[in-house]
Every structure is written in C-alpha cells, then in structure tokens.
Backbone as CSV, one residue per row, in Angstrom:
resi,resn,N_x,N_y,N_z,CA_x,CA_y,CA_z,C_x,C_y,C_z
1,MET,89.805,90.457,120.269,90.135,91.040,119.001,89.403,90.467,117.798
2,SER,88.825,91.330,116.844,88.207,90.534,115.838,88.922,90.846,114.510
3,MET,88.829,89.693,113.560,89.617,89.753,112.229,88.463,90.697,111.180
4,GLN,88.952,91.370,110.465,88.062,92.097,109.238,88.094,91.730,107.880
5,ASN,87.195,91.494,107.305,87.065,91.106,106.095,86.206,91.854,105.187
6,THR,85.856,91.986,104.047,84.948,92.838,103.509,84.335,91.456,102.413
7,MET,82.927,91.883,102.099,82.025,91.038,101.165,81.352,91.975,100.296
8,ALA,81.107,91.505,99.137,80.314,92.445,98.286,78.858,91.817,98.132
9,ILE,77.700,92.415,98.722,76.376,91.870,98.358,75.600,92.809,97.533
10,ASP,75.239,92.487,96.499,74.504,93.073,95.298,75.104,94.478,94.901
11,GLY,76.405,94.418,94.798,77.047,95.765,94.504,77.570,96.662,95.590
12,HIS,77.124,96.476,96.826,77.460,97.017,97.990,78.457,96.103,99.114
13,LYS,79.395,97.011,99.354,80.540,96.358,100.124,79.938,96.430,101.586
14,ALA,80.500,95.502,102.429,80.410,95.330,103.799,81.487,94.542,104.690
15,VAL,81.503,95.179,105.839,82.820,94.618,106.578,82.290,93.641,107.543
16,ILE,83.039,92.469,107.583,82.753,91.124,108.224,83.492,91.020,109.213
17,THR,83.083,90.777,110.760,83.825,90.599,111.859,83.052,89.522,112.487
18,PHE,83.910,88.918,113.523,83.156,87.878,114.095,83.065,88.092,115.650
19,ASP,82.158,87.940,116.225,81.783,88.156,117.502,81.861,87.074,118.414
20,PRO,82.930,86.550,119.108,83.098,85.560,119.736,82.100,85.324,120.883
21,GLU,81.491,86.484,121.311,80.608,86.126,122.698,79.322,85.617,122.013
22,ILE,78.918,86.050,120.954,77.541,85.150,120.400,77.748,84.206,119.247
23,GLN,79.183,83.923,119.033,79.755,82.666,117.987,78.753,82.896,116.681
24,MET,78.881,84.561,116.473,78.264,84.681,114.804,79.360,86.030,114.348
25,PHE,79.000,85.864,113.000,79.752,86.785,112.122,78.737,87.899,111.830
26,ARG,79.193,89.344,111.895,78.372,90.372,111.974,78.827,91.140,110.622
27,GLY,77.751,91.344,109.682,78.232,92.201,108.495,77.701,93.934,108.810
28,GLU,78.476,94.615,108.186,78.001,95.930,108.207,78.058,96.667,106.867
29,PHE,77.111,97.057,106.304,77.631,97.845,105.039,78.280,99.287,104.959
30,LEU,79.038,99.326,104.071,79.780,100.584,104.273,79.334,101.601,103.003
31,GLY,79.578,102.816,103.379,79.055,103.634,102.500,77.783,104.285,102.249
32,LEU,76.888,103.569,103.241,75.427,104.049,103.061,75.293,105.422,104.161
33,ASN,74.065,105.761,104.033,73.641,107.158,104.848,72.597,106.517,105.807
34,GLY,73.496,105.338,106.649,72.598,104.914,107.630,73.292,103.249,107.868
35,GLY,72.595,102.921,109.194,73.257,101.609,109.493,72.371,100.408,108.784
36,ALA,73.109,99.641,108.300,72.578,98.330,107.596,73.506,97.340,107.980
37,ASP,73.057,96.614,109.317,73.746,95.449,109.455,73.254,94.268,109.620
38,PHE,74.026,92.864,109.626,73.257,91.760,109.481,74.168,90.702,110.280
39,TYR,73.586,89.541,110.803,74.198,88.570,111.545,74.070,86.926,111.066
40,ALA,75.113,86.372,110.723,74.685,84.947,110.708,75.792,83.824,111.168
41,LYS,75.571,82.616,111.054,76.700,81.789,111.429,77.629,81.320,110.163
42,ASP,77.311,81.546,109.218,78.303,81.066,108.051,78.148,82.169,106.913
43,VAL,78.851,81.619,106.023,79.094,82.645,104.706,77.871,82.677,104.051
44,LYS,77.049,81.574,103.752,75.954,81.550,103.061,75.120,82.446,103.959
45,GLY,74.844,82.188,105.444,73.856,82.885,106.049,74.073,84.388,105.944
46,LEU,75.246,84.602,105.988,75.723,85.995,105.762,75.192,86.793,104.458
47,LEU,75.379,86.013,103.488,74.677,86.466,102.179,73.391,86.629,102.055
48,GLN,72.865,85.615,102.614,71.103,85.572,102.701,70.762,86.760,103.654
49,GLU,71.210,86.999,104.706,70.865,87.924,105.543,71.189,89.383,105.197
50,GLY,72.333,89.634,104.311,72.853,90.739,103.730,71.844,91.125,102.909
51,LYS,71.548,90.259,101.807,70.692,90.734,101.017,69.229,91.200,101.407
52,ILE,69.092,90.568,102.653,67.750,91.086,103.289,67.707,92.273,104.107
53,SER,68.790,92.464,104.926,69.032,93.953,105.075,69.331,94.952,104.219
54,LEU,69.922,94.603,103.224,70.179,95.751,102.130,68.802,96.293,101.469
55,ARG,68.120,95.195,101.176,66.884,95.468,100.478,65.904,96.207,101.354
56,VAL,65.705,95.780,102.798,65.040,96.659,103.801,65.423,98.208,103.838
57,PHE,66.847,98.305,103.924,67.424,99.586,103.863,67.050,100.479,102.741
58,LEU,67.201,99.903,101.394,67.257,100.549,100.222,65.714,101.072,99.985
59,GLU,64.670,100.266,100.613,63.161,100.244,100.472,62.914,101.671,101.600
60,ALA,63.433,101.528,102.490,63.305,102.723,103.613,63.908,104.021,102.903
61,CYS,64.866,103.974,102.278,65.253,104.914,101.590,64.575,105.659,100.663
62,ALA,64.092,104.727,99.620,63.173,105.035,98.643,61.814,105.822,99.297
63,GLU,61.258,105.096,100.088,60.099,105.506,100.841,60.213,106.809,101.584
64,ASP,61.460,107.100,102.216,61.739,108.434,102.816,62.271,109.441,101.836
65,GLY,62.440,108.894,100.647,63.329,109.965,99.864,64.845,110.619,100.069
66,VAL,65.242,109.471,100.928,66.555,109.517,101.252,67.699,109.181,100.246
67,GLU,68.824,109.465,99.846,70.124,109.049,99.041,70.613,107.889,99.570
68,PRO,70.616,106.612,99.232,71.130,105.484,100.059,72.550,105.629,100.268
69,ARG,73.246,106.292,99.536,74.784,106.101,99.590,75.281,107.633,99.886
70,LYS,76.321,107.377,100.949,76.982,108.841,101.209,77.858,109.162,100.133
71,SER,77.938,110.741,100.132,78.650,111.167,99.186,80.091,111.591,99.743
72,PHE,81.180,111.448,98.803,82.440,111.979,99.438,83.121,112.966,98.482
73,SER,83.470,113.882,99.102,83.950,115.329,98.428,85.211,114.786,97.812
74,GLY,86.381,114.134,98.133,87.192,113.558,97.631,88.448,114.368,98.447
75,LYS,88.257,115.166,99.390,89.417,115.729,100.341,89.266,115.183,101.586
76,PHE,90.264,114.870,102.274,90.231,114.598,103.433,91.581,114.988,104.175
77,SER,91.690,115.109,105.619,92.932,115.810,106.106,93.402,114.331,106.802
78,LEU,94.784,114.267,106.641,95.626,113.312,107.271,96.720,113.813,108.008
79,ARG,96.708,113.370,109.354,98.132,113.814,110.410,98.886,112.410,110.477
80,VAL,100.033,112.864,110.237,101.125,111.664,110.321,102.281,112.370,111.142
81,ASP,103.049,111.187,111.440,104.543,111.794,112.057,105.081,112.436,111.218
82,PRO,105.895,113.582,111.553,106.891,114.290,110.692,107.690,113.573,109.920
83,ALA,108.168,112.567,110.430,109.107,111.563,109.741,108.692,110.980,108.582
84,ILE,107.406,110.681,108.806,106.527,109.888,107.826,106.244,110.825,106.620
85,HIS,106.354,111.964,106.894,105.551,113.335,106.205,106.835,113.684,105.331
86,GLU,108.121,113.496,105.937,109.292,113.730,105.281,109.471,112.594,104.092
87,ALA,109.488,111.121,104.504,109.643,110.189,103.788,108.715,110.256,102.773
88,ALA,107.444,110.510,102.923,106.199,110.638,101.643,106.677,111.478,101.042
89,ALA,107.198,112.828,101.184,107.458,113.651,100.265,108.717,113.347,99.392
90,ILE,109.534,112.616,100.080,110.753,112.456,99.248,110.395,111.288,98.291
91,ALA,109.655,110.343,98.784,108.980,109.354,97.848,108.476,109.614,96.760
92,ALA,107.549,110.594,96.893,106.797,111.292,95.885,107.751,112.181,94.904
93,ALA,108.587,113.013,95.567,109.665,113.571,94.553,110.349,112.581,93.647
94,ALA,111.139,111.680,94.426,111.513,110.513,93.680,110.721,109.954,92.324
95,HIS,109.356,109.758,92.604,108.601,109.363,91.514,108.267,110.415,90.268
96,GLY,108.777,111.883,90.666,108.355,112.782,89.998,106.977,113.259,90.129
97,LYS,106.254,113.183,91.263,104.957,113.351,91.541,105.014,114.303,92.603
98,SER,103.741,114.993,92.727,103.387,115.893,93.996,103.083,114.915,95.276
99,LEU,103.274,115.173,96.270,102.798,114.502,97.424,101.298,114.048,97.023
100,ASN,100.588,114.747,96.728,99.116,114.602,96.743,98.853,113.389,95.537
101,GLN,99.559,113.762,94.438,99.625,112.564,93.250,99.992,111.070,93.907
102,TRP,101.208,111.229,94.526,101.934,110.047,95.032,100.793,109.361,96.217
103,ALA,100.236,110.200,97.092,99.643,109.460,98.147,98.181,109.054,97.514
104,GLU,97.780,109.584,96.683,96.656,109.015,95.781,96.772,107.707,94.918
105,GLU,97.988,107.682,94.482,98.228,106.162,93.898,98.385,105.199,95.168
106,VAL,99.234,105.655,96.037,99.401,104.715,97.195,98.228,104.184,97.928
107,LEU,97.367,105.187,97.959,96.075,104.843,98.671,95.253,103.934,97.911
108,SER,95.091,104.404,96.493,94.442,103.477,95.688,94.638,102.066,95.280
109,LYS,96.213,101.824,95.279,96.678,100.527,95.426,96.399,99.602,96.759
110,ALA,96.640,100.278,97.835,96.317,99.932,98.993,94.741,99.537,99.343
111,ALA,93.883,100.308,98.743,92.494,99.993,99.038,91.794,98.854,98.119
112,ARG,92.625,98.640,97.224,92.229,97.368,96.299,92.447,96.171,96.856
113,THR,93.522,96.139,97.920,93.686,94.844,98.371,92.848,94.264,99.544
C-alpha cells in the first residue's frame, strides 16, 4: 500500500506516491489533458524531474494546439449510503443551507487539507 501526498511544481499539483518495488517516488500531475509523470529517489529529485516532465508536456501541448489543463463543469454525481444522505441533509438544514450549498462548503474545506 502506498501513501499519497501532493506537491506543487510551477503552479501545477502532482500526487506523490512511493513505489517500494523500485524504491523510488513517483509523481503524477493532476488536472492535465494527458499523462505527465516523473520518478526520483528524493524530494529534490522529484522537483527537478517534475519541472522537466511538466515543461515537456506543456511544450507538446503548445506544438499540438492542445489545452494543457482539463476543464471541469462544476457538476458531478455522488452516490452514498442512504443513512449518510439523510445525515447530510439534516446537517445542511441545521446550518440553514441547501444540501448542495452545504456539500460544496464541506468539500471545499476538505480539499484544502
């Protein structure tokens, strides 16, 4: 099982995992219209390799006329246990908010950690 963390490189977020089989860290950029990953044995190497991987990816996008970042509509469907749905609806009402407003606030707080 791998532990996950994020790292910002030149304004782009990457998720970092450790691969015990090769004894290296792997970084993969998030929110891009394609794969851009990189490997290194330490944090300094991750930063160096990440910058190279990102530069190559962005240059390829520019050459091909492709928007490098994914676009998000702001809509997604979420399926939860009915008991969780009920508890969330009650929590939203207790805060004087719609379920959508309450869920957006909770997700926003959770995504910043």
